[in-house]
Every structure is written in structure tokens, then in C-alpha cells.
C-alpha positions, -999 to 999 in steps of 0.1 A, spaced: 159 -18 36 167 0 4 163 -27 -22 155 -64 -21 144 -91 -45 117 -116 -35 92 -142 -46 57 -147 -32 71 -175 -10 92 -149 9 68 -120 8 59 -124 45 95 -118 55 98 -89 31 66 -73 45 80 -76 81 113 -61 70 96 -33 51 74 -24 81 105 -22 104 122 1 79 95 27 72 93 61 88 57 68 79 24 49 81 15 61 46 29 37 20 27 46 -17 29 15 -38 43 20 -73 44 -6 -100 29 -17 -133 -3 -37 -135 4 -72 -121 35 -62 -102 21 -73 -69 10 -42 -51 -22 -58 -37 -3 -90 -28 23 -69 -9 -5 -50 8 -21 -83 19 12 -94 34 17 -60 51 -18 -62 67 -12 -97 79 22 -87 93 6 -59 112 -19 -84 128 -48 -76 106 -78 -99 106 -87 -92 70 -70 -111 42 -71 -81 19 -82 -76 -17 -78 -50 -43 -102 -22 -38 -101 -13 -76 -139 -13 -79 -147 4 -46 -115 25 -45 -109 20 -7 -109 -10 16 -108 -8 54 -88 -32 75 -91 -41 112 -71 -58 139 -85 -90 155 -99 -67 182 -119 -50 154 -99 -18 161 -91 1 128 -58 -9 113 -59 12 82 -71 18 46 -61 5 12 -67 28 -17 -65 19 -54 -66 50 -76 -62 32 -109 -97 40 -121 -98 77 -112 -95 102 -141 -88 133 -121 -70 136 -88 -98 158 -74 -119 126 -73 -98 116 -43 -112 147 -25 -147 136 -33 -139 103 -14 -128 124 16 -92 113 11 -78 141 33 -100 128 62 -85 94 59 -50 108 60 -57 127 92 -62 95 112 -34 77 130 -37 45 110 -19 27 81 -26 40 46 -17 19 16 -20 37 -18 -19 19 -51 -13 42 -82 -3 72 -61 10 89 -92 -27 96 -100 -30 119 -69 4 137 -66 -10 169 -51 -26 150 -21 3 127 -10 17 135 24 53 148 23 64 121 47 49 92 27 72 62 20 73 53 -17 76 16 -24 85 7 -60 78 -28 -72 94 -40 -104 87 -73 -122 120 -92 -126 104 -123 -141 71 -143 -137 79 -152 -101 104 -126 -89 99 -90 -79 123 -62 -69 113 -38 -42 129 -4 -37 122 20 -9 123 58 -11 115 77 21 
């Protein structure tokens, strides 16, 4: 998957296709406010078999997701509200990255120094009110 256009009705299929295409469990989600980064993350968590529906962690910065078995699936970070990338270190971001779990990062451009080299970058562009374009850089 290099580029695809989708609507919310087809996001489950896009999430499955994206997961089968990525080389890394760290996904950096780029896109303007309202582009659908959290909606895509919810679909990815569901496609992975997560028991949590997912929500934007904007106010708490990080959400934790689990499989039905309660085993850890991964973490969802939203760095929109941080002012300095070193705030990610205060959260213990490096410790999160050292686990073998899925990592979903919204607003990764706020923490460029701390992104893993093998991270997959997912760019979401608003085409119109219902349609989004997704491009993958890995």
C-alpha cells in the first residue's frame, strides 16, 4: 500500500491493508486537525483484535490498548499539546518504545528527535468532507 483514498465506511478495510503493509509496529500519523488520525487508530486497534474502542488521548497524552485477553496491544500518543519535545521524555516515551507492542503517534512532528528510525509514517490528507487520502512512507 503506497496510497489509497477512503471514506469512514471503508476504513476497516484500509486499516487491515495498512497493517499488512507496514514493516514497523511504530506508526506515525500525520495530518491536520480533523483529518482522521484518531479514527484511523481506532480502526487499527480493532483490526488488531483490541478490546478497546479507542479515543483521542489529547488530554492525557497516552492511551493504553489491550487484546480481549487483557494482554497489552499497544499505546496511542497524541503530542498535539506538548510545547517542547523533551516533554515526551518526561512521560517515559523511550520506555514505551522499548516494548514489543504497537505504538500509534499523532503529531509526531512535535518529537522528531525521539522517533525510531524504522517508524512507518502514515500521511492522511483531507480530500473532502467524507473522503481522505492515505499515503505510506516507510
